[in-house]
C-alpha positions as CSV (number, residue, x, y, z in Angstrom):
1,M,-0.5,-18.5,26.9
2,N,-2.3,-18.1,23.3
3,K,0.4,-19.6,20.7
4,T,-0.9,-17.4,17.9
5,R,0.0,-14.6,20.5
6,V,3.0,-15.6,20.8
7,L,4.0,-16.6,17.5
8,G,2.7,-12.8,17.0
9,A,5.1,-11.0,19.4
10,L,8.2,-13.2,17.6
11,L,7.4,-12.0,14.5
12,T,7.2,-8.7,15.3
13,A,10.2,-9.3,17.3
14,A,11.8,-10.1,13.9
15,Q,10.3,-6.9,12.2
16,G,11.1,-4.3,14.4
17,L,14.9,-6.0,14.8
18,A,15.3,-6.0,10.6
19,L,14.1,-2.2,10.9
20,A,16.2,-1.1,13.7
21,I,18.9,-2.5,11.3
22,A,17.6,-0.5,8.3
23,S,17.6,2.4,10.7
24,L,20.7,2.5,12.3
25,V,23.0,1.6,9.0
26,G,20.8,2.9,6.3
27,G,20.3,6.1,8.3
28,V,23.6,6.7,9.3
29,V,25.5,6.1,6.3
30,L,23.2,8.0,3.7
31,V,22.7,11.3,6.2
32,V,26.6,11.2,6.6
33,L,27.4,10.7,2.0
34,S,24.3,12.9,1.8
35,V,26.1,16.0,3.8
36,V,29.3,15.7,2.4
37,S,28.0,15.4,-1.1
38,I,25.8,18.3,-0.7
39,A,28.8,20.4,1.2
40,L,31.2,20.1,-2.0
41,I,28.5,21.2,-4.2
42,P,29.9,24.7,-4.7
43,V,33.3,23.4,-6.0
44,G,31.7,21.2,-8.4
45,I,32.0,17.9,-7.2
46,G,29.2,17.7,-5.2
47,A,27.1,18.8,-8.6
48,F,28.0,14.7,-10.0
49,T,27.7,12.9,-6.5
50,T,24.7,14.5,-4.8
51,P,22.5,12.9,-7.8
52,L,23.8,9.4,-7.2
53,V,23.8,9.7,-3.3
54,L,19.9,11.3,-3.1
55,S,18.5,8.7,-5.3
56,A,19.5,6.0,-2.8
57,V,18.2,8.3,0.0
58,R,15.2,8.0,-2.2
59,A,15.1,4.4,-2.6
60,H,15.6,3.5,1.3
61,A,13.0,5.8,1.9
62,N,10.6,4.2,-0.6
63,L,11.5,0.8,1.0
64,R,10.4,1.9,4.4
65,R,7.4,3.0,3.0
66,R,6.3,-0.1,1.3
67,L,7.3,-1.6,4.7
68,T,5.4,0.8,6.5
69,T,2.4,-0.1,3.9
70,D,3.0,-3.8,4.0
71,W,3.6,-4.2,7.8
72,G,2.5,-1.0,9.8
73,R,-0.9,-1.4,7.3
74,M,-0.4,2.7,6.9
75,R,-0.3,3.6,3.4
76,V,2.6,6.3,2.1
77,P,2.4,7.6,-0.9
78,A,5.9,9.3,-2.5
79,P,5.9,12.9,-2.5
80,Y,8.3,13.4,-5.3
81,R,7.6,16.0,-7.9
82,P,8.5,14.3,-11.4
83,F,11.3,15.1,-13.2
84,P,10.8,17.2,-17.0
85,S,10.5,14.6,-19.7
86,D,12.8,16.4,-21.7
87,M,15.5,16.8,-19.2
88,R,18.7,17.0,-21.3
89,T,21.5,14.7,-20.9
90,G,25.7,14.9,-20.4
91,I,27.0,17.0,-17.7
92,V,24.1,19.8,-18.0
93,G,21.4,17.3,-17.5
94,I,23.4,15.8,-14.4
95,M,23.3,19.6,-12.8
96,E,20.1,19.8,-13.3
97,R,19.0,17.1,-12.0
98,C,20.7,18.2,-9.1
99,S,19.1,20.6,-8.8
100,L,15.7,20.1,-9.0
101,M,16.7,17.2,-6.6
102,V,17.6,19.5,-3.8
103,K,15.2,22.2,-4.3
104,D,13.0,19.2,-4.4
105,P,11.6,19.7,0.0
106,A,10.3,16.4,-0.1
107,T,14.3,15.9,-0.2
108,W,14.8,17.6,2.6
109,R,12.0,15.7,4.6
110,D,13.6,12.4,3.4
111,L,16.9,13.6,5.4
112,R,15.1,15.1,8.2
113,W,13.1,11.7,8.6
114,L,16.9,9.9,8.9
115,V,18.2,12.0,11.6
116,L,15.0,11.0,13.4
117,D,15.0,7.4,12.4
118,M,18.4,6.5,13.1
119,T,17.4,7.3,16.7
120,V,13.7,7.6,17.8
121,G,12.8,5.8,15.3
122,F,16.1,3.1,15.9
123,T,14.8,2.6,19.8
124,T,11.1,2.3,19.3
125,A,11.9,-0.6,16.7
126,L,14.7,-2.0,18.8
127,L,12.3,-2.4,22.1
128,P,10.1,-5.3,20.3
129,A,13.1,-7.2,19.7
130,A,15.0,-6.4,22.9
131,L,11.9,-7.0,25.3
132,T,11.2,-10.7,23.2
133,V,14.9,-12.1,23.4
134,Y,15.0,-11.0,27.2
135,G,11.7,-13.2,27.4
136,V,13.0,-16.2,25.9
137,H,16.4,-16.0,27.4
138,G,14.4,-16.2,31.1
139,V,12.4,-19.0,29.7
140,L,15.4,-20.9,28.8
141,L,17.1,-20.3,32.3
142,P,15.8,-23.5,33.8
143,F,17.2,-25.8,31.0
144,G,20.8,-25.3,32.3
145,L,21.6,-22.0,30.7
146,W,21.6,-20.2,33.9
147,Q,25.1,-22.3,34.8
148,P,27.4,-21.1,31.8
149,L,26.1,-17.5,32.3
150,A,26.9,-17.4,36.1
151,N,29.5,-14.7,37.1
152,G,32.3,-15.3,39.0
153,S,30.1,-15.1,42.1
154,G,28.4,-18.2,40.8
155,E,25.1,-15.8,40.6
156,N,23.3,-14.6,37.4
157,W,20.6,-11.4,38.0
158,Y,17.5,-12.3,36.0
159,T,15.0,-8.8,36.1
160,F,15.3,-8.5,40.3
161,V,15.8,-12.5,40.6
162,P,19.3,-13.9,41.6
163,V,19.8,-17.2,39.6
164,T,21.4,-19.2,41.4
165,G,19.4,-22.6,41.4
166,W,16.8,-24.9,39.7
167,G,14.3,-23.1,41.9
168,T,15.7,-19.5,40.8
169,A,15.9,-20.8,37.1
170,F,12.2,-21.5,37.3
171,L,11.2,-18.2,39.3
172,A,13.0,-16.6,36.3
173,A,11.5,-18.9,33.6
174,V,8.2,-17.6,35.2
175,I,9.0,-13.8,35.0
176,G,10.1,-14.8,31.3
177,A,6.9,-16.1,30.0
178,G,5.3,-13.1,31.8
179,L,7.6,-10.6,29.8
180,L,6.7,-12.4,26.7
181,A,2.4,-12.1,27.0
182,V,3.0,-8.3,27.9
183,C,5.2,-8.9,24.7
184,S,2.5,-9.8,22.7
185,V,0.4,-6.8,23.7
186,L,3.1,-4.3,23.9
187,N,5.4,-4.9,20.5
188,P,2.8,-4.6,18.1
189,Q,2.0,-1.1,20.1
190,L,5.4,-0.1,20.0
191,L,6.0,-1.4,15.7
192,R,3.0,1.1,15.8
193,V,4.7,4.1,17.2
194,H,7.8,3.2,14.5
195,F,5.4,3.2,11.8
196,L,3.5,6.1,12.7
197,L,6.8,8.4,12.8
198,S,7.4,7.1,9.4
199,R,4.1,8.1,8.2
200,G,4.3,11.6,9.9
201,Q,7.9,12.2,8.2
202,L,7.9,10.6,5.0
203,A,4.2,11.5,3.5
204,P,3.4,14.3,1.9
205,P,2.3,17.6,3.8
206,R,-1.8,18.1,3.6
207,E,-1.8,20.6,0.8
208,V,0.9,18.4,-1.3
209,A,-1.7,16.0,-1.0
210,L,-4.8,17.9,-1.6
211,N,-2.9,19.1,-4.5
212,E,-2.6,15.7,-6.0
213,R,-6.1,14.4,-4.9
214,I,-7.1,17.2,-7.0
215,D,-5.1,16.2,-10.2
216,Q,-6.3,12.5,-9.6
217,L,-10.1,13.3,-9.5
218,T,-9.9,15.5,-12.8
219,E,-7.8,13.1,-14.4
220,T,-10.8,10.0,-14.0
221,R,-13.6,12.5,-14.1
222,H,-12.4,13.2,-17.4
223,E,-11.8,9.8,-18.0
224,A,-15.3,8.7,-17.1
225,L,-16.6,11.0,-19.0
226,D,-14.9,9.9,-21.8
227,A,-15.5,6.4,-21.1
228,S,-19.2,7.2,-20.9
229,A,-19.3,9.0,-23.8
230,A,-17.3,5.9,-25.2
231,E,-20.4,3.5,-23.8
232,L,-23.4,5.5,-25.4
233,R,-21.5,5.3,-28.9
234,R,-21.6,1.5,-28.2
235,I,-24.6,1.1,-27.1
236,E,-26.1,3.5,-29.9
237,R,-24.1,1.4,-32.7
238,D,-25.5,-1.6,-31.8
239,L,-28.9,-0.8,-31.2
240,H,-28.4,1.0,-35.2
241,D,-26.7,-2.3,-36.7
242,G,-28.7,-4.4,-34.3
243,A,-31.7,-4.8,-33.0
244,Q,-33.5,-1.3,-34.7
245,A,-32.5,-2.7,-38.0
246,R,-34.2,-6.5,-37.2
247,L,-37.1,-4.4,-36.3
248,V,-36.9,-2.7,-39.5
249,A,-37.0,-5.4,-41.4
250,M,-40.0,-6.9,-39.5
251,G,-41.8,-4.0,-40.4
252,M,-41.4,-4.4,-44.0
253,S,-41.9,-7.9,-43.7
254,F,-45.5,-7.4,-42.1
255,G,-46.0,-5.1,-44.6
256,T,-45.6,-7.7,-47.3
257,I,-47.6,-10.1,-45.7
258,E,-50.3,-8.1,-45.1
259,A,-50.2,-7.4,-49.3
260,L,-50.0,-11.4,-49.8
261,M,-52.5,-12.8,-47.2
262,D,-55.2,-12.9,-49.7
263,K,-53.3,-13.4,-52.9
264,D,-50.4,-15.9,-51.7
265,P,-51.2,-17.3,-47.9
266,D,-48.0,-19.9,-48.2
267,H,-45.9,-17.3,-49.1
268,A,-47.5,-15.0,-46.4
269,K,-46.7,-18.1,-43.6
270,K,-43.3,-18.6,-44.8
271,L,-42.6,-14.6,-44.2
272,L,-44.1,-15.1,-41.0
273,A,-41.9,-17.2,-39.8
274,Q,-38.9,-15.6,-40.8
275,A,-40.3,-12.6,-38.8
276,R,-40.5,-14.7,-36.1
277,E,-36.9,-15.7,-36.3
278,T,-36.2,-12.1,-36.6
279,S,-37.8,-10.6,-33.7
280,A,-36.3,-13.5,-31.5
281,E,-33.2,-12.5,-32.8
282,A,-33.5,-8.9,-31.8
283,L,-35.1,-9.9,-28.4
284,T,-31.9,-12.4,-27.9
285,E,-29.6,-9.1,-29.1
286,L,-31.7,-6.8,-26.6
287,R,-31.1,-9.0,-23.8
288,D,-27.3,-9.2,-25.1
289,L,-27.4,-5.7,-24.7
290,V,-29.0,-4.9,-21.2
291,R,-27.0,-7.8,-20.1
292,G,-23.8,-5.5,-21.0
293,I,-25.6,-2.4,-20.0
294,H,-26.5,-4.0,-16.3
295,P,-26.9,-7.3,-15.7
296,P,-30.2,-8.5,-14.4
297,V,-28.5,-10.7,-12.3
298,L,-26.3,-8.5,-10.4
299,A,-29.0,-5.9,-9.3
300,E,-31.1,-8.9,-8.1
301,R,-28.5,-11.5,-6.8
302,G,-25.5,-9.0,-6.3
303,L,-21.6,-9.7,-7.1
304,G,-20.8,-12.9,-6.0
305,D,-23.9,-14.6,-8.1
306,A,-23.6,-12.4,-11.3
307,V,-19.1,-13.6,-11.2
308,R,-20.8,-17.1,-10.9
309,A,-23.4,-16.8,-13.8
310,L,-20.4,-14.9,-15.9
311,A,-18.4,-18.2,-15.3
312,L,-20.4,-20.5,-16.4
313,R,-20.9,-18.8,-19.8
314,M,-16.7,-19.0,-20.3
315,P,-15.4,-21.3,-22.6
316,M,-12.9,-22.9,-20.2
317,T,-13.4,-23.9,-16.7
318,V,-13.2,-21.4,-13.8
319,H,-12.9,-21.6,-10.5
320,V,-14.7,-19.2,-8.2
321,D,-14.3,-18.6,-4.6
322,I,-16.0,-15.6,-3.3
323,D,-16.6,-14.0,0.5
324,V,-18.4,-11.0,0.2
325,P,-20.8,-10.3,3.0
326,G,-22.9,-7.8,2.4
327,R,-24.0,-5.8,-1.4
328,A,-21.7,-2.4,-2.2
329,D,-23.1,0.3,-3.5
330,E,-24.8,-0.4,-7.2
331,P,-22.5,1.9,-9.5
332,L,-19.1,0.6,-7.7
333,E,-20.5,-3.4,-7.5
334,S,-20.6,-2.7,-11.3
335,A,-17.6,-1.4,-11.8
336,A,-16.6,-4.8,-9.5
337,Y,-18.2,-7.1,-11.9
338,F,-17.3,-5.4,-15.7
339,A,-14.1,-5.3,-14.3
340,A,-14.1,-9.2,-13.4
341,S,-15.4,-9.5,-16.3
342,E,-12.5,-7.9,-18.6
343,A,-10.7,-10.1,-17.2
344,L,-12.4,-12.9,-17.6
345,T,-12.8,-12.2,-21.3
346,N,-9.0,-11.6,-22.0
347,A,-8.2,-14.9,-20.0
348,A,-10.4,-16.2,-22.7
349,K,-9.3,-14.7,-25.7
350,H,-5.6,-14.1,-25.3
351,S,-3.9,-16.4,-22.6
352,N,-5.1,-19.6,-24.3
353,A,-5.5,-21.0,-20.5
354,Q,-7.4,-24.2,-19.7
355,Q,-8.6,-23.1,-16.3
356,V,-9.0,-19.5,-14.3
357,W,-9.5,-18.6,-11.1
358,V,-11.6,-15.8,-9.6
359,D,-11.2,-15.0,-6.0
360,I,-13.2,-11.9,-4.9
361,H,-13.3,-11.0,-1.0
362,H,-14.0,-8.1,1.5
363,R,-11.4,-7.3,4.2
364,D,-10.5,-4.6,6.1
365,G,-13.1,-1.8,4.2
366,M,-11.3,-3.0,0.5
367,L,-12.7,-4.8,-2.3
368,R,-10.0,-7.4,-3.6
369,I,-10.8,-9.4,-7.1
370,S,-8.6,-11.7,-8.4
371,V,-8.2,-13.1,-11.7
372,S,-5.6,-15.8,-12.3
373,D,-5.0,-18.2,-15.0
374,D,-2.9,-20.6,-16.4
375,G,-2.1,-19.4,-20.0
376,Q,0.9,-18.3,-21.8
377,G,1.2,-14.9,-19.9
378,G,2.3,-11.7,-21.5
379,A,-0.3,-9.5,-20.9
380,S,0.5,-6.0,-19.7
381,I,-1.7,-2.6,-19.6
382,G,-2.5,-0.1,-22.3
383,H,-1.3,-3.1,-25.1
384,G,-4.5,-3.3,-26.7
385,S,-5.6,-6.3,-24.0
386,G,-8.2,-3.8,-22.6
387,L,-6.9,-3.5,-19.2
388,A,-6.2,0.1,-19.6
389,G,-10.1,0.2,-19.5
390,V,-10.3,-1.8,-16.6
391,E,-7.9,0.4,-15.0
392,R,-9.5,4.0,-15.8
393,R,-13.1,2.2,-14.4
394,L,-11.3,1.4,-11.1
395,S,-9.7,4.9,-10.7
396,A,-12.9,6.6,-10.4
397,F,-13.8,5.0,-7.6
398,D,-9.8,5.0,-6.1
399,G,-9.2,1.7,-7.2
400,V,-5.9,0.5,-8.0
401,L,-4.7,-2.3,-10.8
402,A,-1.7,-4.6,-10.8
403,V,-0.6,-7.5,-13.3
404,S,1.7,-10.0,-12.8
405,S,2.0,-12.0,-16.5
406,P,5.8,-13.1,-17.2
407,P,6.1,-14.7,-20.5
408,G,5.4,-18.3,-20.2
409,G,2.8,-17.1,-17.8
410,P,0.5,-17.8,-15.7
411,T,-0.9,-14.1,-15.5
412,M,-2.6,-13.0,-12.2
413,V,-4.7,-9.5,-12.6
414,T,-5.3,-7.9,-9.3
415,M,-7.2,-5.5,-8.7
416,E,-8.7,-3.5,-5.1
417,M,-10.9,-0.8,-4.3
418,P,-12.6,0.8,-0.8
419,C,-15.9,-0.7,-0.1
420,R,-18.3,-0.4,2.0
421,L,-20.7,-2.9,2.0
422,A,-24.7,-3.2,3.4
423,P,-26.3,-6.3,4.8
424,A,-27.2,-8.1,1.5
425,R,-30.6,-7.7,0.4
426,P,-32.8,-10.9,0.6
427,A,-33.8,-12.4,-2.8
428,E,-37.9,-11.8,-3.4
């Protein structure tokens, strides 16, 4: 049997055992505390204990949502209603918090999930571990394990085999190995049932999810419009203050040169040389402006080569590792490029880093960009680092941004967004 499949079955069994313990212990404790606390609300005691208990329920449910996302590859958003920003403090605030939590439909979905999780969920999570342990037990029988396990009559049954000696012990080992082979296929499916149950109970209803999606799209639309307007203003400003001013100066110089051509040819030659330098500077500024709008290398060669070209212009050493077998849509590719560019620019300006590592790869329909450096750390979203703009840019494509940057470093900026790739276009 494939070693990888065996290790996968053992890992799934360990995950199932951990989930089974969490389902049973967490479910029983939290259900009992919740029922008692809510029942005591009319007499006043529950108004003080219920917010604490329901907060524990939410923490437990959010942990299971993360495990469902990480282990089951099923994203489960938290559906809780936000508390008002002007919530009062003291006894009145506690009672208001209790009322809001009890009236939240997500609270009752959590409690209903707890009951199902400590029964059906416990069973579906425990089965992979139980089957795997039973298979390992059969495989170990030939190593003398059958002797101490034999009962008073000298028999030790394994499935339908009475293990009474070495021969039957080896037969049991064959059956145990077969059971492990079955577990390598069956365990992920059993655990998937557990995760499907969790997602079905913990995810918000379709109506709530649609309303949240509408709110998110409205917000990202406004942010995209604001960002577009700001970008247009920047382009207008750069043209007015840069290339346009140089072109106006060139026009004035040519008028002077025309007047001096016959009277003072030497001075006219000097002005022509200055005009040539001014035209070169204007051309450079225009090229930089075009590169800032949409780099030609990005359009011609794709995200990988564009980021490699960007890395060559950085003042520190940049290690680039890219695995993107195809081309994304142009708007998304542009957003990914400028997100990586902003992260590299931040590292160059603020981190005092000597080395930066850029990793871009595409897996399971997601484009993931990671920019890490060995700098001083302390980066955060929304503190003038430019990362807030990156987050807004990514949100227009349902992307997310995560920053890990403790004081002293290192810093890791991770960006991820849904992405479908088309085959790479051949270079012309």
